[in-house]
VEXDREN-2710 file (C-alpha; in Angstrom, 1 decimal):
% VEXDREN-2710
k/r/px/py/pz
1/MET/64.1/109.4/-56.9
2/SER/66.8/107.3/-55.4
3/VAL/70.6/108.2/-55.1
4/ALA/71.5/105.7/-57.8
5/GLU/68.5/107.2/-60.1
6/ASP/69.8/110.5/-59.5
7/GLN/73.5/109.8/-60.5
8/TYR/72.1/107.7/-63.4
9/ARG/70.6/111.0/-64.8
10/THR/73.9/112.4/-65.1
11/LEU/74.6/110.5/-68.2
12/PRO/74.2/112.4/-71.5
13/GLN/70.7/112.0/-72.8
14/HIS/71.4/110.2/-75.8
15/VAL/73.0/107.6/-73.7
16/ARG/70.1/107.5/-71.3
17/ASP/67.6/107.2/-74.4
18/VAL/69.6/103.8/-75.5
19/LEU/69.6/102.4/-71.8
20/ASP/66.0/103.1/-71.4
21/SER/64.9/101.5/-74.6
22/GLU/62.2/98.8/-73.6
23/SER/63.1/96.6/-76.7
24/ARG/66.6/96.4/-75.4
25/ILE/65.6/95.8/-71.8
26/GLU/63.3/92.9/-72.9
27/VAL/66.4/91.2/-74.5
28/LEU/68.4/91.7/-71.4
29/ARG/65.8/90.2/-69.3
30/SER/66.0/86.8/-71.5
31/LEU/69.6/86.8/-70.7
32/ASP/69.4/87.6/-66.8
33/ASN/69.6/84.0/-65.8
34/THR/73.2/83.8/-67.1
35/SER/74.6/86.6/-64.9
36/GLY/77.0/85.7/-62.1
37/ILE/77.7/82.2/-63.6
38/LYS/81.1/81.4/-64.4
39/ASP/81.4/80.1/-68.1
40/ALA/84.6/78.8/-69.7
41/ASP/83.4/79.7/-73.4
42/PHE/83.4/83.5/-72.3
43/ASP/86.3/83.2/-70.1
44/ALA/88.2/82.0/-73.2
45/MET/86.9/85.0/-75.3
46/THR/88.1/87.5/-72.6
47/ALA/91.4/85.6/-72.4
48/LEU/91.6/85.8/-76.0
49/ALA/90.7/89.6/-76.4
50/SER/93.3/90.3/-73.5
51/GLN/95.9/88.7/-75.4
52/VAL/95.3/89.9/-79.0
53/MET/94.9/93.4/-77.6
54/GLN/97.8/93.1/-75.3
55/THR/95.8/94.7/-72.4
56/PRO/95.7/93.5/-68.6
57/ILE/92.0/93.8/-68.4
58/ALA/89.5/92.4/-70.7
59/LEU/85.6/92.2/-69.9
60/VAL/82.2/90.7/-71.3
61/SER/79.8/93.3/-69.9
62/LEU/76.0/93.5/-69.9
63/VAL/74.5/96.9/-69.5
64/GLY/71.2/97.3/-67.8
65/ARG/69.3/100.7/-67.0
66/ASP/71.3/101.3/-63.7
67/LYS/74.2/99.0/-63.7
68/GLN/76.2/96.9/-65.7
69/GLU/77.3/93.2/-64.7
70/PHE/80.3/91.5/-66.2
71/ARG/79.6/88.0/-67.7
72/SER/83.0/87.4/-67.7
73/ARG/86.4/89.2/-66.7
74/ILE/90.1/88.9/-66.5
75/GLY/92.4/91.2/-64.6
76/THR/89.9/92.6/-62.2
77/ASP/87.8/91.5/-59.3
78/LEU/84.9/93.6/-59.9
79/GLU/81.6/91.8/-60.6
80/GLY/80.1/94.9/-62.1
81/SER/79.5/98.8/-61.6
82/PRO/76.8/101.5/-61.7
83/ALA/75.7/102.4/-65.3
84/GLU/76.4/106.0/-64.7
85/ILE/80.3/105.4/-64.8
86/SER/80.1/102.7/-67.3
87/PHE/82.4/103.1/-70.3
88/CYS/80.4/100.4/-71.9
89/ALA/77.0/102.4/-71.8
90/HIS/78.7/105.0/-74.2
91/THR/79.9/102.1/-76.5
92/ILE/76.3/100.6/-77.0
93/ALA/74.9/104.5/-77.5
94/GLU/77.3/104.9/-80.4
95/GLU/76.0/104.7/-84.0
96/GLY/76.8/101.5/-85.9
97/ASP/78.8/98.4/-84.7
98/ALA/82.4/100.2/-84.8
99/PRO/84.5/99.9/-81.7
100/PHE/84.4/102.7/-79.0
101/LEU/87.7/104.1/-78.2
102/VAL/89.0/106.2/-75.4
103/GLU/93.0/106.7/-75.6
104/ASN/93.5/108.6/-72.6
105/ALA/90.5/109.0/-70.3
106/THR/92.2/111.9/-68.1
107/LEU/92.0/114.0/-71.4
108/ASP/88.2/113.2/-72.2
109/ALA/85.8/115.3/-70.6
110/ARG/83.1/112.6/-70.4
111/PHE/85.4/110.4/-68.3
112/ALA/88.1/112.7/-66.5
113/LYS/86.2/112.7/-63.2
114/ASN/84.8/109.3/-63.5
115/GLU/85.5/107.2/-60.3
116/LEU/87.2/104.2/-62.6
117/VAL/89.6/106.9/-63.7
118/THR/90.3/108.7/-60.5
119/GLY/90.0/106.0/-58.2
120/PRO/92.0/102.9/-57.5
121/LEU/91.4/101.1/-60.8
122/HIS/93.2/103.9/-62.5
123/ILE/91.7/103.4/-66.0
124/ARG/93.1/105.2/-68.7
125/PHE/92.6/103.3/-72.0
126/TYR/89.4/101.7/-73.2
127/ALA/88.4/100.0/-76.3
128/GLY/84.9/98.1/-76.8
129/SER/82.9/96.5/-79.3
130/PRO/79.2/96.3/-78.8
131/LEU/77.3/92.8/-78.1
132/ILE/74.3/92.6/-80.4
133/VAL/71.5/90.2/-79.5
134/GLY/68.3/90.1/-81.1
135/GLY/69.2/93.4/-83.1
136/GLU/69.6/95.2/-79.7
137/LYS/72.8/96.3/-78.1
138/VAL/73.0/94.6/-74.8
139/GLY/76.7/95.2/-73.7
140/SER/80.1/95.0/-75.0
141/LEU/83.3/93.0/-75.2
142/CYS/85.9/95.4/-74.0
143/VAL/89.5/95.8/-73.0
144/LEU/91.1/98.2/-70.4
145/ASP/94.5/99.4/-69.4
146/THR/95.8/101.5/-66.7
147/VAL/98.0/103.6/-69.0
148/PRO/97.2/105.8/-71.8
149/ARG/97.6/104.1/-75.2
150/GLU/97.6/105.0/-79.1
151/ARG/94.7/103.8/-81.3
152/PRO/95.2/100.2/-82.0
153/ASP/95.6/99.4/-85.7
154/ASP/92.6/98.5/-88.0
155/ALA/93.8/94.9/-88.0
156/ARG/93.5/94.6/-84.1
157/LEU/90.1/96.8/-83.9
158/ALA/88.9/94.3/-86.6
159/GLN/89.8/91.1/-84.6
160/LEU/87.9/92.9/-81.4
161/LYS/84.8/93.4/-83.4
162/SER/84.8/89.9/-84.6
163/MET/85.4/88.4/-81.1
164/ALA/82.4/90.6/-80.0
165/THR/80.5/89.0/-82.8
166/LEU/81.3/85.6/-81.7
167/VAL/80.4/86.5/-77.9
168/SER/76.9/87.9/-79.1
169/SER/76.3/84.7/-81.0
170/LEU/77.3/82.6/-78.0
171/LEU/75.0/84.6/-75.9
172/GLN/72.1/84.1/-78.4
173/LEU/72.9/80.3/-78.8
174/LYS/73.1/79.6/-75.1
175/ASP/69.6/81.4/-74.4
176/SER/68.1/79.7/-77.3
177/ALA/69.7/76.3/-76.0
178/ARG/68.2/77.1/-72.5
179/LYS/64.8/77.8/-73.9
180/GLY/65.1/74.8/-76.0
181/ASP/64.0/76.5/-79.3
182/ILE/67.1/76.6/-81.5
183/ALA/65.9/76.8/-85.1
184/ARG/67.9/75.1/-87.8
185/THR/67.6/78.3/-90.3
186/ALA/68.9/80.4/-87.6
187/LEU/71.9/78.3/-86.5
188/VAL/73.0/78.2/-90.4
189/GLN/72.7/81.9/-90.7
190/GLU/74.8/82.3/-87.4
191/LYS/77.4/79.8/-88.6
192/LYS/77.7/81.7/-92.0
193/ARG/78.1/85.0/-89.9
194/HIS/80.9/83.6/-87.6
195/THR/82.6/82.4/-90.6
196/LEU/82.5/85.8/-92.3
197/ALA/83.5/87.6/-89.1
198/LEU/86.1/85.2/-88.1
199/GLU/87.9/85.2/-91.6
200/ALA/87.8/88.9/-91.8
201/ALA/89.8/89.1/-88.7
202/SER/91.9/85.9/-89.6
203/ILE/90.9/84.1/-86.6
204/ALA/90.2/80.3/-87.3
205/SER/88.2/78.1/-84.8
206/TRP/88.4/74.2/-84.5
207/VAL/87.5/71.4/-82.2
208/TRP/90.0/68.4/-81.9
209/ASP/88.4/65.0/-81.2
210/LEU/91.5/63.2/-79.3
211/ARG/90.0/59.6/-79.8
212/SER/89.9/59.9/-83.6
213/ASN/92.5/62.5/-83.9
214/ARG/90.4/64.5/-86.4
215/ILE/89.7/68.3/-86.2
216/ASP/86.6/69.8/-87.3
217/CYS/87.3/73.4/-88.4
218/ASP/86.4/76.3/-90.5
219/GLU/87.8/76.6/-93.9
220/LEU/90.2/79.4/-92.7
221/LEU/92.5/77.1/-90.5
222/PRO/93.6/74.8/-93.7
223/GLN/94.3/78.1/-95.7
224/MET/96.5/79.5/-92.9
225/LEU/98.3/76.0/-92.7
226/GLY/98.8/75.8/-96.6
227/LEU/96.5/72.7/-96.6
228/PRO/93.7/71.8/-99.0
229/VAL/90.5/73.7/-98.1
230/ALA/88.4/71.4/-95.9
231/ASN/86.1/71.4/-92.7
232/ARG/87.9/68.4/-91.2
233/ILE/91.4/67.6/-91.4
234/ARG/93.6/65.0/-89.7
235/ALA/95.7/65.9/-86.5
236/SER/98.7/64.6/-88.1
237/ASP/98.3/66.7/-91.1
238/LEU/98.3/69.9/-88.9
239/LEU/101.4/69.0/-86.8
240/ARG/103.2/68.2/-90.2
241/ALA/102.3/71.7/-91.5
242/ILE/104.2/73.3/-88.6
243/ASP/107.6/74.3/-89.4
244/ARG/110.2/71.8/-88.3
245/ARG/111.9/74.3/-86.2
246/ASP/108.8/74.7/-84.0
247/ARG/107.2/71.4/-84.3
248/ARG/108.7/69.6/-81.4
249/HIS/108.1/72.5/-78.9
250/SER/104.5/72.9/-80.3
251/VAL/103.7/69.2/-79.3
252/LEU/105.4/69.4/-76.0
253/GLN/103.5/72.6/-75.1
254/LEU/100.1/70.8/-76.3
255/ARG/101.0/67.6/-74.0
256/GLN/101.7/69.8/-71.1
257/ALA/98.5/71.5/-71.4
258/LEU/96.3/68.3/-71.7
259/GLN/98.2/66.7/-68.7
260/THR/97.8/69.7/-66.4
261/GLY/94.3/70.8/-67.5
262/ARG/95.6/74.3/-68.3
263/ASP/95.0/76.3/-71.5
264/TYR/97.0/75.8/-74.4
265/MET/98.8/78.9/-75.7
266/GLY/101.4/78.4/-78.6
267/GLU/103.1/80.3/-81.5
268/TYR/104.7/78.7/-84.3
269/ARG/106.0/79.2/-88.1
270/VAL/104.0/77.5/-91.1
271/GLY/106.2/75.3/-93.0
272/ASN/107.2/76.2/-96.7
273/THR/105.9/79.7/-96.6
274/GLN/107.4/82.7/-98.3
275/PRO/107.4/85.2/-96.5
276/THR/107.2/83.3/-93.2
277/ARG/103.8/83.1/-91.8
278/TRP/103.4/83.1/-88.0
279/LEU/100.3/81.6/-86.2
280/GLY/99.3/82.0/-82.7
281/ALA/97.1/79.2/-81.2
282/ARG/94.9/79.0/-77.8
283/GLY/92.8/76.0/-76.9
284/ARG/91.1/74.6/-74.1
285/VAL/89.8/71.1/-73.0
286/LEU/85.8/70.8/-73.5
287/ASP/85.3/67.3/-72.4
288/HIS/86.7/64.3/-70.6
289/ASP/86.0/60.4/-70.6
290/ALA/84.9/58.5/-67.6
291/GLN/88.6/58.0/-66.6
292/GLY/89.1/61.9/-66.6
293/ARG/91.3/61.8/-69.8
294/PRO/90.6/64.6/-72.1
295/THR/88.3/63.9/-75.3
296/LEU/87.5/67.1/-76.9
297/VAL/89.7/70.5/-77.3
298/PHE/88.1/73.8/-78.6
299/GLY/90.4/76.5/-79.8
300/VAL/91.5/79.1/-82.5
301/ASN/94.4/80.3/-84.5
302/PHE/95.0/83.8/-85.5
303/ASP/97.7/85.3/-87.7
304/ILE/100.7/87.0/-85.9
305/THR/102.9/87.6/-88.7
306/ALA/103.0/91.3/-88.5
307/THR/103.8/91.3/-84.8
308/LYS/106.8/88.7/-85.4
309/THR/108.1/90.6/-88.3
310/SER/108.1/93.7/-86.2
311/GLU/110.0/91.9/-83.4
312/GLU/112.6/90.4/-85.8
313/ARG/113.0/93.8/-87.3
314/GLN/113.6/95.2/-83.7
315/ARG/116.4/92.6/-83.1
316/LEU/118.1/93.3/-86.4
317/LEU/118.0/97.0/-85.7
318/LEU/119.6/96.3/-82.5
319/ARG/122.2/94.3/-83.9
320/GLU/123.0/96.9/-86.5
321/ILE/123.1/99.8/-83.8
322/ASN/125.6/97.8/-81.9
323/HIS/127.9/97.3/-84.9
324/ARG/127.4/101.1/-85.9
325/VAL/128.2/102.2/-82.4
326/LYS/131.8/100.3/-82.6
327/ASN/132.3/101.0/-86.0
328/THR/131.6/104.9/-85.3
329/LEU/134.1/104.6/-82.3
330/ALA/136.9/103.4/-84.8
331/THR/135.7/106.2/-87.4
332/VAL/136.0/108.8/-84.8
333/GLN/139.7/107.6/-83.6
334/ALA/140.6/107.6/-87.4
335/LEU/139.0/111.0/-88.0
336/ALA/141.1/112.5/-85.0
337/THR/144.3/110.9/-86.4
338/GLN/143.9/112.2/-90.0
339/THR/142.8/115.6/-88.5
340/LEU/145.8/115.9/-86.6
341/ARG/148.2/115.0/-89.5
342/HIS/146.6/117.9/-91.6
343/THR/146.8/120.6/-88.7
344/ARG/149.5/122.2/-86.8
345/GLU/147.8/124.1/-84.0
346/PRO/145.4/122.7/-81.4
347/ARG/143.0/125.4/-82.2
348/ASP/142.7/124.3/-85.8
349/PHE/142.5/120.7/-84.7
350/LEU/139.6/121.2/-82.6
351/SER/137.8/123.1/-85.1
352/ALA/138.3/120.7/-87.7
353/PHE/137.5/117.6/-85.7
354/ASN/134.2/119.2/-84.3
355/GLY/132.9/119.9/-87.7
356/ARG/133.6/116.2/-88.7
357/LEU/131.9/114.9/-85.7
358/GLN/128.8/117.0/-86.2
359/ALA/128.7/115.9/-89.9
360/LEU/129.0/112.3/-88.7
361/GLY/126.3/112.8/-86.3
362/LEU/124.0/114.4/-88.9
363/ALA/124.5/111.5/-91.3
364/HIS/123.8/108.9/-88.5
365/GLY/120.7/110.8/-87.5
366/LEU/119.1/110.7/-91.1
367/LEU/120.0/107.0/-91.6
368/SER/118.1/106.1/-88.5
369/ASP/114.9/108.0/-89.8
370/MET/112.8/105.3/-91.1
371/GLU/110.2/107.9/-92.0
372/TRP/112.0/108.8/-95.0
373/GLY/110.1/109.9/-98.1
374/GLY/111.9/110.0/-101.5
375/ILE/115.4/111.1/-101.2
376/ASP/118.0/112.1/-103.8
377/LEU/120.8/110.0/-104.4
378/ALA/123.2/112.7/-104.5
379/GLU/122.1/113.9/-101.1
380/VAL/122.6/110.3/-99.6
381/ILE/126.3/110.6/-101.2
382/SER/126.9/113.8/-99.9
383/LEU/125.7/113.1/-96.4
384/GLN/127.7/109.9/-96.0
385/ALA/130.8/111.8/-97.6
386/MET/130.7/114.6/-95.1
387/PRO/132.7/112.7/-92.2
388/PHE/135.3/111.8/-94.6
389/THR/136.0/115.0/-96.6
390/ASP/135.7/118.7/-96.6
391/LYS/135.2/121.4/-99.0
392/ALA/138.8/122.9/-98.6
393/ASP/140.3/119.6/-99.1
394/PRO/138.0/117.3/-101.1
395/ARG/138.8/113.8/-100.6
396/ILE/135.5/112.2/-102.3
397/TYR/134.4/113.1/-105.6
398/SER/131.0/112.4/-107.1
399/ILE/129.1/113.0/-110.2
400/GLY/125.9/111.6/-111.6
401/PRO/122.3/112.5/-112.6
402/SER/119.4/113.4/-110.0
403/ILE/117.8/110.1/-109.1
404/SER/115.2/109.8/-106.3
405/LEU/115.5/106.7/-104.3
406/SER/112.8/104.9/-102.0
407/PRO/113.2/104.8/-98.1
408/ASP/114.6/101.3/-98.1
409/GLN/117.2/101.8/-101.1
410/ALA/118.4/105.2/-99.3
411/LEU/118.8/103.5/-96.2
412/GLY/120.5/100.3/-97.6
413/LEU/122.7/102.3/-100.0
414/GLY/123.7/104.7/-97.1
415/LEU/124.7/102.0/-94.8
416/ILE/126.9/100.7/-97.8
417/LEU/128.7/104.0/-98.4
418/HIS/129.1/104.8/-94.7
419/GLU/130.8/101.2/-94.4
420/LEU/132.9/101.8/-97.5
421/GLY/134.1/105.5/-96.2
422/SER/135.0/104.1/-92.8
423/ASN/137.1/101.3/-94.0
424/ALA/138.8/103.7/-96.7
425/LEU/139.7/106.0/-93.8
426/LYS/141.0/103.4/-91.6
427/HIS/142.8/101.5/-94.0
428/GLY/142.2/102.5/-97.8
429/ALA/142.6/105.5/-100.0
430/LEU/141.5/108.0/-97.4
431/SER/144.2/106.9/-94.9
432/THR/147.0/108.5/-96.8
433/GLN/147.2/112.4/-97.7
434/THR/147.6/111.7/-101.6
435/GLY/144.5/109.1/-102.0
436/HIS/140.8/110.1/-103.0
437/VAL/137.6/108.4/-103.9
438/ASP/135.7/108.6/-107.2
439/VAL/131.9/108.1/-107.0
440/SER/129.8/108.1/-110.3
441/TRP/126.5/106.9/-111.2
442/GLN/124.3/106.4/-114.3
443/LEU/120.7/105.3/-115.3
444/GLU/120.7/101.9/-117.3
445/GLY/118.2/99.5/-118.3
446/THR/114.8/100.3/-120.1
447/ARG/112.2/102.8/-119.7
448/ASP/109.8/100.3/-118.1
449/HIS/112.5/98.7/-116.0
450/PRO/115.1/101.2/-115.0
451/ARG/118.2/100.7/-113.0
452/VAL/120.7/102.8/-111.2
453/THR/124.3/101.7/-111.1
454/LEU/127.0/103.4/-108.7
455/HIS/130.8/103.0/-108.8
456/TRP/133.1/103.5/-106.0
457/GLU/136.6/103.7/-106.7
458/GLU/139.8/104.3/-104.4
459/CYS/143.0/105.7/-105.9
460/GLY/146.3/106.8/-104.6
461/GLY/146.1/104.7/-101.4
462/PRO/148.3/101.9/-100.1
463/VAL/148.4/98.5/-101.8
464/VAL/145.2/96.5/-100.9
465/THR/145.3/92.9/-100.1
466/GLU/142.1/90.9/-99.7
467/PRO/141.2/90.0/-96.3
468/ARG/141.5/86.4/-95.5
469/ARG/137.9/86.3/-94.1
470/SER/134.7/88.5/-94.2
471/GLY/134.0/90.4/-91.2
472/PHE/130.5/92.0/-90.4
473/GLY/131.5/95.0/-92.2
474/SER/132.0/93.0/-95.4
475/ILE/128.7/91.3/-94.9
476/LEU/126.7/94.5/-94.1
477/ILE/128.1/95.9/-97.5
478/LYS/126.8/92.9/-99.5
479/ARG/123.6/92.4/-97.4
480/SER/122.3/96.1/-96.8
481/LEU/120.3/96.1/-100.1
482/ASP/118.5/92.7/-99.1
483/LYS/115.2/94.2/-98.9
484/VAL/115.5/95.8/-102.4
485/LEU/114.6/92.9/-104.6
486/GLY/117.0/92.7/-107.8
487/SER/119.6/94.6/-106.3
488/LYS/123.5/93.6/-106.7
489/VAL/126.6/94.6/-104.7
490/ASP/130.0/93.6/-106.1
491/HIS/132.8/94.5/-103.8
492/ARG/136.4/94.0/-105.1
493/PHE/139.8/94.3/-103.2
494/LEU/142.2/95.4/-106.1
495/PRO/145.8/96.2/-105.6
496/GLU/145.5/99.6/-106.7
497/GLY/142.3/100.3/-104.5
498/VAL/139.2/98.8/-103.2
499/GLN/136.1/99.2/-105.8
500/ALA/132.6/98.4/-105.3
501/GLU/129.7/98.2/-108.1
502/ILE/126.1/98.8/-106.8
503/SER/123.1/98.1/-109.0
504/LEU/119.6/98.4/-108.0
505/PRO/116.1/98.7/-109.8
506/LEU/114.4/102.1/-109.6
507/GLU/110.6/102.3/-108.2
END
């Protein structure tokens, strides 16, 4: 037995059984002639897999008895590796066709001592979906990273599986074309399978004829763009479907790609969609005319709305954090001033001031927790009132029935109450010794459509004058419940004191 065979026999028995399958090896033999030949179609799929899964390495791997060869690769110079250290060997040995995952190879007994993990490649994360040709698993489309990663969400795993299905079909179609025995019925079945797989993963494929400016596509592309269902659309219709804010930039990106011969990579919003839909696009020139001008472009579109929504949410959160930090500093200063007015001894001042700072920190911590379940309205009010009042000398009085709020409602209402309390402490009723705030709420509406209405009323403070312009704090009060459909906020600056009425539907 050779050294390679001895190493190979260290694989688990069930993996060896799959690799040794004669029917599987027979299918692989029919694909051997493609090994080592660079193919733009497979390279496009590995690049797309790397982009969708956001990993530095992506491979199309064919796994034999004792070695695996990379039909396409991105992010590594390796052309293959022994089968005994192949992650892909485990992928094809798994039951079914679900993606095989290794979130942290150093913590997995199957791979912790693998030279791909301990060596210079430093592999930590792996996700692979099997390539199935002729009913046999011959390899995998996989992505790798050098740092541990959490399990990708189901949508991305579905996209990886669908891309593997497309690679499998490409392998089979290219092999059939080489043999010259492509059957019409088989092509129809493959096309149907491609369409179903791509639709399941929200990936639309297309071919753009630049000479006629017509685009042949699957039916998912017009659906993504909000156009009538069709298998052929005009390029001008596609461009008009792009949101005006992104149209010019998208056209410039496409022109640059055609002029330079580079792959086209773009992102744009679809016009007239609520909520906003974002699409990612990737394309490559397939053919040129006698003068070298591009004539055919192949590409795919995929939905990136969830990613863009998350990015926008992070930007808004950062802006809110910046405002809250500035507002907190002003609140701390006002707390110190008000506490000093009510204490004579430094020791009493420090005790009262530290207690209020702790209450402020607790309120901020809970408001930042986006994992809230249901939370009682009275608790939200109590947490937000803590920095501005105390049990010995209450300045905020609240009364109302027990009502459970959703996370969005609790967060939005908490932001409003914090802002109202901060303003009352700096400029309103809580800035004087005699002032106080009354907070009350009651159920309204019908049994099927209940609402809660909360009243904030400041009394005993200085005379109020309405500000000449609305600052970010006022905007925050009016906009904090934008995510809660059907909510209303009425913020009034009356001479006798600031009042606010907040109404929102209950889930």
